[in-house]
DOFIMAR-997423 format. One record per residue: residue in three letters; x, y, z of N, C-alpha, C in turn. Coordinates in steps of 0.1 Angstrom, whole numbers, padded with zeros to 4 digits, always signed. Each point is the difference from the previous one (the first is absolute). Layout:
<atoms>
alaXYZXYZXYZ
...
</atoms>
This chain:
<atoms>
met+2260-0169+0789-0010-0005+0009-0012-0001-0008
ser-0008-0013+0008-0015+0000-0009-0007+0005+0010
ala-0016+0003-0004-0008+0008+0001-0002-0004+0017
ser+0000-0017-0002-0006-0005+0017+0008+0006+0007
arg+0012-0002+0000+0010+0003+0008+0003+0012+0006
ser-0005+0009-0010+0001+0017+0005-0008-0003+0010
glu-0011-0005-0009-0013+0004+0011+0000-0002+0017
arg+0004-0013-0003+0007-0010+0012+0008+0010+0012
leu+0012+0002-0005+0008+0011+0009-0008+0012+0001
leu-0008+0003-0006-0003+0018-0001-0014-0002+0013
asn-0006-0009+0001-0005-0003+0011+0004-0009+0012
leu+0014-0003+0001+0005-0004+0011+0009+0012+0008
leu+0005+0007-0010+0002+0018+0003-0011+0007+0005
ile-0015+0000-0003-0010+0006+0008-0004-0009+0010
met+0000-0013-0002-0001-0008+0016+0010+0001+0012
leu+0011+0005-0003+0008-0002+0009+0000+0019+0006
leu-0003+0009-0012+0003+0013+0007-0013+0002+0006
val-0011-0003-0001-0016+0005+0007+0000-0008+0012
gln+0009-0006+0004-0002-0006+0013+0015+0005+0015
gln-0011+0000+0007+0008+0010+0012+0006-0011+0007
arg-0002-0015+0002+0008-0012+0001+0005-0007-0005
tyr+0009-0012+0005+0005-0007-0009-0009-0011-0007
val+0003-0004-0012-0015-0008-0009+0012-0012+0004
pro-0013-0006+0003+0007-0022+0000-0001-0005-0011
lys+0010+0002-0005+0005-0013-0014-0013-0007-0002
glu-0005-0008+0008-0013-0009-0006-0012+0013-0005
arg-0001+0010+0010-0008+0006-0007+0000+0004-0011
ile+0015+0007-0008+0001+0003-0008-0004-0011-0014
arg+0006-0013+0005-0002-0010-0010-0015-0004-0001
gln-0012+0002+0011-0011-0001-0004-0003+0010-0010
val+0004+0015+0002-0008+0009-0007+0008+0001-0018
leu+0015+0001+0002+0006-0001-0016+0004-0012-0005
tyr+0000-0010+0007+0009-0009-0005-0012-0014+0001
pro-0016+0001-0004-0008-0011+0009+0004-0012-0013
asp+0006+0000-0009+0007-0012-0007+0010-0008+0006
gln+0009+0008+0007+0014-0003+0004-0003-0011+0015
ala+0011-0008-0003+0001-0003+0013+0017-0005+0008
gly+0003-0004+0011+0012-0007+0000+0005+0008+0000
asp+0015-0007-0009+0013+0006-0010-0003+0006-0008
ala-0010-0001-0011-0006+0009-0012-0003+0015+0007
phe-0009+0001+0007-0001+0010+0010+0011+0009+0006
asp+0008-0006+0005+0014+0005+0004+0010+0003-0009
arg+0005-0009-0010+0002+0007-0007-0005+0012-0007
met-0014-0001-0005-0006+0014-0008+0003+0011+0011
phe-0006+0002+0010+0001+0006+0009+0014+0007+0003
asp+0012-0004+0003+0013+0003+0003+0006+0007-0014
arg-0007-0004-0015+0006+0005-0008-0009+0014-0004
asp-0010+0000+0005-0009+0013+0001+0003+0012+0008
lys+0004-0008+0010+0009+0011+0012+0009+0003-0005
glu+0014-0007-0007+0008+0008-0005+0002+0010-0011
glu-0012-0005-0007-0001+0010-0013-0005+0011+0003
leu-0006+0004+0015-0005+0014+0007+0010+0006+0007
arg+0010-0008+0003+0010+0003+0007+0009+0007-0008
ala+0004-0006-0011+0008+0004-0012-0006+0013-0009
leu-0015+0004+0006-0005+0011-0005+0004+0010+0011
gly+0000-0003+0008+0007+0010+0010-0016+0000+0014
val-0004-0010-0001-0009-0004+0012+0004-0001+0011
pro+0001+0002+0011+0001-0004+0012-0006-0008+0008
ile-0003-0014-0001-0007-0010+0003+0005-0006+0014
glu-0009+0003+0012+0008+0002+0014-0007-0014+0005
val+0008-0008+0006-0001-0015+0007-0003+0001+0018
gly-0014+0000+0002+0002+0000+0016-0010-0011+0007
gln+0003+0000+0009-0009-0013+0008-0009+0003+0004
leu-0011-0008-0003-0016+0004+0002-0002+0001+0013
ser+0004-0009+0011-0001-0001+0014+0012+0006+0010
ala-0001+0007+0008+0007+0004+0008+0009-0010+0009
tyr-0009-0011+0004+0001-0013+0007+0006-0010-0008
phe-0002-0003-0014+0004-0012-0008+0007+0004-0011
asp+0010-0005-0003+0004+0001-0009+0002-0007-0018
asp-0011-0010+0006+0000-0013-0013-0006+0007-0010
glu-0002+0011-0003-0005+0000-0015-0005+0019+0004
val+0006+0002-0012+0003+0013-0006-0008+0007-0012
gly-0003+0011+0002-0005+0008-0011+0008+0011-0008
tyr-0011+0008-0012+0007+0012-0005-0007+0011-0002
arg+0005+0011-0008-0006+0009+0006+0010+0015-0009
ile-0002+0009-0003+0005+0013-0011-0007+0009+0010
arg+0012+0008+0008+0000+0015+0005-0001+0008-0014
pro-0013+0010+0006-0005+0009-0013+0013+0006-0004
asp+0003+0008+0018+0013+0008+0002+0013-0005-0008
asp+0000-0011+0001+0014-0006-0010-0001-0001-0014
leu-0014+0002-0005+0001-0001-0012-0004+0010-0006
ala-0002+0011+0009-0003+0013-0007+0014+0004-0006
leu-0002+0011-0013+0009+0005-0002+0009+0015+0004
pro+0007+0005+0001+0005+0014+0001-0005+0006-0002
glu-0006+0013-0004-0005+0012-0014+0010+0002-0006
ile-0001-0004-0013+0010+0004-0010+0004+0014-0003
ala+0005+0005+0001+0008+0013-0004+0011+0003-0009
leu-0002-0003-0014+0009+0010-0011+0001+0012-0002
thr+0015+0002-0003+0003+0016-0005-0008-0005-0017
ala-0001+0015-0007-0002-0002-0014+0014-0009-0009
glu+0013+0002+0009+0010-0008-0004-0001-0013-0002
glu-0003-0004+0013-0002-0015-0001-0013-0009-0007
ala-0009+0011+0000-0010-0009-0008+0001+0003-0015
ser+0007+0009-0003+0001+0001-0013+0011-0013-0006
val+0006-0001+0006+0013-0014-0002-0006-0011+0004
leu-0012-0003+0010-0008-0013+0003-0007-0003-0016
thr-0007+0012-0007-0010-0001-0006+0007-0002-0014
leu+0013+0005-0003+0007-0002-0009+0005-0015+0002
ala+0003-0005+0005+0007-0016+0003-0013-0007-0002
gly-0012+0002+0004-0013-0010-0006-0002-0001-0013
lys+0004+0015-0002-0004-0002-0017+0013-0006-0005
val+0012-0006+0001+0003-0005-0007-0002-0012-0008
trp-0006-0008+0010-0005-0009-0002-0011-0003-0008
his+0002-0004-0016-0008-0001-0014-0008-0015+0000
his+0000-0009+0010+0000-0013-0005-0013-0004+0006
ala-0007-0008-0006-0019-0002+0011+0005-0011+0007
thr+0008-0007+0008-0001-0005+0010+0007+0009+0014
leu+0007+0012-0005+0007+0009+0012-0011+0010+0000
ala-0004+0005-0014-0005+0012+0002-0015+0000+0007
asp-0005-0011-0001-0010+0001+0011+0007+0005+0014
ser+0004-0005+0008+0009-0001+0011+0006+0014+0003
thr+0004+0004-0009+0008+0015+0006-0014+0008-0004
ala-0009+0000-0006-0012+0012+0000-0005-0007+0008
ala-0003-0009+0006-0009-0004+0012+0008+0005+0014
ala+0012+0001-0004+0008+0007+0016+0000+0011-0002
leu+0000+0013-0013-0001+0011+0003-0011+0004+0003
arg-0012-0008-0008-0014+0004+0006-0001+0002+0015
lys+0006-0013+0008-0003+0005+0016+0009+0010+0006
leu+0011+0006-0006+0007+0008+0003+0000+0015-0003
val-0019-0001-0010-0004+0016-0006-0001+0014+0013
pro-0006-0010+0010-0002+0012+0010+0015+0010+0007
gly+0012-0010+0000+0011+0004+0003+0007+0003-0011
leu-0004+0005-0011+0012+0001-0013-0004+0017-0003
pro+0005+0005+0006-0007+0020-0004+0011+0005-0014
leu-0003-0005-0010+0006+0002-0010-0005+0012-0007
glu+0011+0004-0006-0003+0017-0002-0003-0003-0014
ala-0002+0010-0010+0000+0002-0013+0012+0004-0002
gly+0002-0004-0014+0015+0006-0004+0006-0009+0006
ser+0004-0011+0010+0010-0008+0003+0013+0002-0009
pro+0012+0000+0002+0008-0003-0011+0001-0009-0002
leu-0002-0010+0008-0001-0019-0003-0011-0004-0009
ser-0006+0010+0000-0016-0004-0009+0000-0005-0016
ile+0013+0010-0003+0003-0001-0016+0010-0013-0006
ser+0001-0010+0012+0008-0010-0003-0005-0014+0004
glu-0008-0005-0005-0006-0011+0000+0011-0011-0005
pro+0006-0009+0007+0010-0010-0007-0011-0014-0001
arg+0004-0008-0006-0009-0010-0002+0007-0012+0002
ile-0005-0008+0004+0011-0020+0002-0013-0005-0006
thr+0003-0006-0009-0006-0016-0009+0008-0010+0005
ala-0014-0010-0003+0009-0015+0003-0013-0007-0012
glu+0006+0003-0016-0002-0007-0011+0003-0017+0003
glu+0007-0006+0011+0000-0013-0005-0012-0008+0003
pro-0004-0006-0010-0015-0011+0006-0001-0004+0011
thr+0015-0005+0005+0003-0012+0011+0000+0012+0014
phe-0001+0009-0004+0003+0012+0015-0006-0004+0012
asp-0014+0004-0004-0012-0009+0012+0001-0010+0006
asp+0006-0013-0006+0005-0009+0009+0012+0004+0006
phe+0005+0000-0003+0015-0002+0005-0003+0013+0017
trp-0006+0012-0004-0003+0009+0010-0009-0007+0012
thr-0005-0009-0006-0016-0005+0012+0010-0010+0006
ala+0008-0008-0005+0005-0011+0004+0014+0006+0012
thr+0002+0012-0005+0008+0005+0009-0008+0004+0017
gln-0007+0004-0002-0011+0008+0008-0003-0014+0007
glu-0003-0010-0005-0006-0008+0006+0007-0015+0003
arg+0010+0002-0005+0012-0010+0005+0000-0013-0005
arg-0009+0003-0010+0001-0012-0014+0008-0004-0006
thr+0002-0014-0003+0008-0006-0010-0004+0005-0015
val+0012+0003-0010-0006-0001-0012+0010-0005-0011
thr-0008-0010-0004+0007-0006-0012-0003+0009-0013
phe+0007-0005-0012+0003+0011-0010+0011-0009-0009
asp-0001+0006-0013+0009-0003-0013+0004+0011+0001
tyr+0018-0002-0003+0006+0011-0001+0015-0003-0008
arg+0000+0010-0009+0011-0003-0014+0012+0016+0003
thr+0010-0011+0004+0011+0002+0003+0006+0009-0012
pro+0014+0012+0000+0002+0006-0016+0008-0011-0003
gly-0004+0000-0013+0011-0006-0008-0008-0015-0004
ser-0010-0004+0011-0008-0014-0005-0009-0002-0004
asp-0004-0018-0007-0010+0004-0010-0014-0005+0005
ser+0001-0006+0015-0011-0003+0002+0001+0005+0015
ala-0013+0002+0006-0005+0004+0016+0002-0010+0010
gly+0005+0002+0010+0002-0013+0007-0012+0005+0015
arg-0005-0009+0007-0009+0000+0008+0010+0002+0015
arg-0008+0012+0005+0004+0005+0017-0008-0002+0007
arg+0006+0002+0010-0010-0002+0015+0006+0010+0006
leu-0004+0008+0006+0002+0013+0007-0005+0003+0014
glu+0006+0005+0011-0006+0006+0011+0000+0015-0002
pro-0007+0009-0001+0008+0011-0007-0004+0011+0015
trp+0009+0005-0001+0000+0008+0014+0005+0013-0005
gly-0005+0008-0014-0001+0012-0001-0001+0007-0016
val-0001+0008-0005-0003+0000-0015+0005+0017+0004
ile+0006+0000-0012+0009+0012-0003-0002+0006-0015
arg+0007+0012+0002-0003+0007-0014+0016+0006+0001
glu+0008-0004-0010+0017+0007-0004-0002+0004-0012
ser+0005+0010-0005+0005+0002-0015-0011-0003-0008
gly-0012+0008+0001-0016-0002-0001-0001-0017-0005
arg+0005-0010+0009-0006-0015-0004-0004-0002+0014
trp-0009-0009+0001-0007-0006+0015+0009-0016-0003
tyr+0003-0002+0015+0008-0013+0006-0010-0002+0010
val+0002-0015+0003-0003-0006+0008+0010-0009+0008
leu+0002+0001+0010+0011-0011+0010-0004-0004+0009
gly+0009-0009+0003-0006-0012+0011+0008-0013+0003
leu-0007-0007+0004+0009-0018+0005-0005-0007-0015
asp+0010-0006-0010-0005-0007-0005-0002-0015+0006
val-0009-0003-0006-0004-0014+0012+0004-0014-0004
asp+0005-0003-0014+0005-0008-0002+0014+0001+0000
arg+0007+0012-0004+0013-0001+0001+0007+0005+0019
lys-0013+0004+0005+0005+0003+0013+0010+0010+0002
gln+0000+0010-0009+0004+0012+0001-0004+0014-0005
glu+0005+0012+0002-0008+0016+0000+0004+0000-0019
arg-0012+0001-0005-0001+0007-0013-0008+0011+0000
ile+0005+0005-0011-0009+0010-0009+0001+0001-0012
phe-0017+0003-0003-0006-0001-0014-0003+0013-0006
arg-0001-0003-0013-0003+0018-0006-0019-0005-0006
leu-0007+0007+0003-0017-0009-0003-0002+0004-0013
ser+0009+0004-0011-0002+0006-0010+0005-0013-0008
arg+0006-0007+0007+0005-0016-0004-0009-0010+0005
val-0006+0002+0007-0009-0015+0002-0016+0001-0012
glu+0002-0013-0004-0007-0006-0008-0012-0005+0007
gly-0014+0004-0008-0010-0010+0004-0006+0006+0010
ala-0009-0009+0004-0009+0005+0014+0008-0004+0014
thr+0001+0005+0012+0004-0007+0010-0009-0006+0011
arg+0002-0009+0005-0006-0008+0010+0003+0006+0017
leu-0009+0005+0007+0001+0006+0016-0001-0012+0006
gly+0007-0001+0011-0001-0016+0008-0019+0004+0006
thr-0006-0011+0006-0011+0004+0008-0001+0003+0012
arg+0016+0000+0009-0001+0000+0014+0006+0017+0001
pro-0004+0009+0005+0007+0011+0008+0008-0005+0008
asp+0006+0011+0004+0016+0003+0010+0002-0018+0003
ala+0006-0003-0012+0008-0013-0003+0012-0002+0002
phe+0004+0012-0004+0014+0005+0003+0006+0010+0008
gln+0011+0001+0010+0003+0013+0006+0010+0007-0007
val+0004+0015-0001+0009+0006-0007+0012+0001+0010
pro+0014-0004-0001+0008+0002+0010+0000+0010+0010
ala+0000+0001+0011-0001+0011+0008+0016+0008-0003
gly-0003+0014-0001+0009+0009-0006+0004+0003-0013
thr-0006-0010-0012+0001+0003-0011-0003+0017-0007
asp+0009+0003-0005-0004+0012-0008-0002-0003-0014
val-0008+0005-0008-0007-0007-0011+0011+0009-0012
arg+0000+0011+0004+0011+0009-0008+0015-0004+0001
glu+0006-0006+0005+0010-0004+0005+0005-0014-0007
val-0012-0009+0000-0001-0013-0007-0002+0003-0013
ala-0003+0010-0006-0007+0002-0015+0011+0003-0004
arg+0014+0010+0005+0012+0003-0002+0010-0008-0004
arg-0002-0010+0009+0007-0013+0002-0001-0011-0009
leu-0012+0000-0002-0005-0008-0010-0001+0000-0015
lys-0002+0013+0001-0002+0006-0018+0013-0007-0007
pro+0002-0004-0012+0009-0003-0010+0001+0016-0001
ala+0017+0001-0002+0007+0006-0006-0003+0008-0011
thr-0002+0009-0007-0005+0001-0013+0017+0007-0007
asp+0000-0002-0010+0012+0003-0008+0003+0013-0009
lys+0003+0010+0012+0002+0014-0006+0009+0005-0010
gln-0008+0009-0010+0009+0003-0010+0001+0017+0001
pro+0009+0000-0006-0003+0017-0009-0008+0007-0012
leu-0011+0002+0004-0012+0004-0014-0001+0014-0002
asp+0003+0006-0013+0001+0012-0003-0016+0004-0006
val-0010+0004+0006-0009+0008-0001-0001+0016-0008
leu-0005+0000-0005-0007+0014-0006-0016+0002+0001
leu+0005+0010+0009-0015+0008+0007-0004+0014-0006
arg-0011+0000-0005-0006+0017+0000+0001+0008+0011
thr+0005+0011-0001+0001+0011+0005-0016-0001+0013
gly+0003+0000+0016-0010+0003+0008-0007-0015+0001
ala+0004-0012-0009-0007-0013+0000+0007-0009+0014
gly-0004-0012-0001+0007-0011+0007+0009+0004+0015
his-0010+0006+0008+0008+0005+0014+0001-0014+0010
ala-0005-0008-0002+0005-0015+0008+0017-0006-0006
leu+0000+0002-0012+0009-0004-0008+0013+0008+0003
arg-0001+0014+0000+0009+0008+0004+0004-0001+0014
arg-0009-0001+0008+0003-0005+0013+0013-0015+0006
arg-0004-0004-0012+0006-0010+0000+0019-0001-0004
gly-0004+0006-0015+0014+0001-0008+0009+0011+0002
thr+0008+0003-0009+0009+0011+0002-0005+0009-0016
leu+0003+0010+0001+0000+0009-0008+0012+0002-0010
leu+0000-0004-0011+0013+0000-0010+0001+0017-0008
ala-0011-0004-0008-0002+0015-0008-0011+0006+0000
ser-0004+0010-0003-0010+0006-0003+0000+0007-0015
gly-0012+0005-0003-0004+0005-0016+0005-0009-0011
val-0002-0011+0004+0002-0014-0011-0012+0001-0009
ser+0007-0002-0013-0009-0002-0011-0005-0015+0001
gly-0014+0000+0002-0009-0014+0002+0000-0008-0013
pro-0014-0011+0002+0003-0004-0011-0013+0003-0009
asp-0005+0016+0005-0013+0009-0011+0009+0009+0000
gly+0017+0001-0005+0005+0013-0005+0001+0009+0005
ala-0005+0003+0016+0001+0010+0006+0009-0001+0011
asp+0003+0013+0008+0013-0002+0008-0008+0005+0015
his-0007-0005+0001-0011+0002+0018+0001-0013+0004
trp+0016-0009-0001-0002-0013+0005+0012+0000+0010
asp-0003-0007+0008+0011+0000+0009+0004-0019+0006
arg+0014+0001-0007+0007-0016+0001+0002-0004+0015
leu-0005-0009+0004-0001-0004+0020+0009-0013-0004
arg+0008-0003+0015+0010-0014-0003-0009-0005+0014
val-0011-0012+0000-0004-0008+0009+0007-0014+0003
glu+0005-0005+0016+0002-0006-0003-0012-0015+0007
gly+0001-0005-0007-0011-0014+0004-0004-0010-0013
ala-0010-0007+0005-0002-0014-0002-0009+0002-0017
leu+0009-0004-0014-0010+0001-0011-0013-0004+0002
ser-0008-0002+0006-0014-0004-0003-0005+0011+0010
glu+0006+0003+0007-0012+0010+0013+0003+0013-0008
val+0014+0003-0004+0000+0012-0004-0009+0002-0014
ser-0001-0013-0010-0002+0005-0012-0019-0001+0004
ala-0002-0006+0010-0013+0006+0004-0006+0012+0007
glu+0010+0006+0006-0004+0015+0003+0004+0009-0013
val+0010-0003-0009-0003+0007-0011-0013+0000-0011
leu-0003-0013+0003-0014-0004-0013-0010+0008+0008
thr-0004+0002+0013-0009+0010+0006+0001+0013-0002
leu+0011+0003-0005+0000+0016-0006-0003+0000-0013
gly-0003-0006-0008-0004+0002-0012+0009+0007-0008
thr-0002+0009-0005+0009+0010-0010+0007+0012+0002
asn-0002+0002+0014+0011+0005+0007+0015-0009+0010
ala-0001-0013-0006+0014-0004+0004+0004-0010-0011
phe+0010-0002-0006+0004-0005-0008+0016-0008+0008
ala+0002-0014-0008+0010-0010+0007+0008+0004-0010
glu+0014+0005+0006+0012+0004-0015+0012-0013+0003
ser+0000-0003+0010+0014-0013-0001-0002-0002+0016
pro+0007-0014+0000+0007-0007-0008-0012-0008-0014
pro+0005-0006-0012-0010-0007-0009-0011-0007+0010
glu+0008-0010+0005-0010-0009+0004-0010+0007+0007
phe-0004+0011+0011-0009+0010+0005-0011+0003-0010
arg+0007+0004-0015-0008+0005-0008-0007-0011-0009
asp+0005-0011+0000-0005-0010-0005-0013-0008+0013
his+0004+0001+0010-0010-0003+0009-0009+0008+0005
val-0001+0014-0001-0011+0010-0004-0009-0005-0013
gly+0010+0004-0008-0011-0007-0016-0006-0013+0001
gly+0003-0009+0007-0005-0012-0001-0012+0001+0007
arg+0000+0006+0012-0008+0000+0008-0014+0008-0011
leu+0001+0012-0005-0005+0006-0004-0008-0009-0014
asp+0013-0009-0004-0011-0005-0011-0008-0010+0005
gln-0001-0004+0013-0008-0011+0006-0014+0003+0005
leu+0004+0016+0002-0015+0005+0007-0006+0006-0013
val+0007+0004-0012-0008+0002-0014-0010-0013-0008
ala+0015-0010+0007-0011-0015-0007-0012+0000+0009
ala-0001-0001+0013-0007+0000+0005-0015+0005-0001
leu+0001+0014-0001-0009+0007-0002-0003+0002-0016
ser+0006-0013-0006-0004+0004-0017-0002+0005-0007
val+0011+0010+0003+0001+0015-0009+0012+0004-0008
pro-0006-0002-0011+0009+0000-0015+0013+0010+0000
thr+0013-0005-0002+0011+0011+0002+0010+0000-0009
thr+0003+0011-0002+0010-0001-0010+0016-0001-0002
gly+0006-0002+0021+0009+0003+0001+0000+0000+0015
thr+0010-0001+0009+0002+0000+0014+0002+0012+0001
ala-0008+0002+0012+0002+0017+0005+0007+0004+0010
pro+0007+0012+0003+0014-0004+0010-0004+0002+0009
</atoms>
């Protein structure tokens, strides 16, 4: 939202809030929209009213005169706008604070921090809360995340180049984005493909180059009753899952352990010690490989051979990217 629009909305809120009587539409135009007239003013004023209502501001419409109904006015009752006193238990406040700390991305971190600051008077946080030691982080490393998030919030179309798996070049896509979701550690955007006239889902890491947002906000409407999660589950391509054997150092790899089945304990590992566990994980080779790589020397891709080759190849790519000389492939 531009600074001028934000200022205009704030001025409209104040003007309607401090009045005891309904404010005529023409008076609002003269004070807040002096450069607008006719249909242009009507459209801008209607958008601003809907923006305030979307933020929870109850704008009341009423007759200016008890004897004539040819002109209406607007006002906001302070009692309708005021929120009740917020009272949270220590447990509720801890969960709320933890939820606010989850976002570690510039675009949304500011919003969550601002929301928590507003709730500070109602947060009776106690020192040593059990939840304070756990601070998960959700990040968005994809460079196009901000654009897709903005397009989703403002209902703007997005044009971008997308490379599908197995293709040699990226194709141009135009999307009406309905939502951005995170699944299995990856970010996806889903919506209506304008050219194909069908629902589609796209992985943000496969978007190439810069995106181009449509200039017109509210350019489309999300179909009523759309459940973004359900649509994502329906559209997301099925992954080719297979059994993959992983060696995990004792006490490491808890996320993989929750997904897999323990086959043996006290197994001799790549370092010759016997404090390793053999785990069988059902999953896509690329996804499990990524999890193994994040564990460093605490995990080893054991079988099948293509699993080991894939992890070794990823390590070789990393070493080459860092320009670090190597004498062999790390396990």
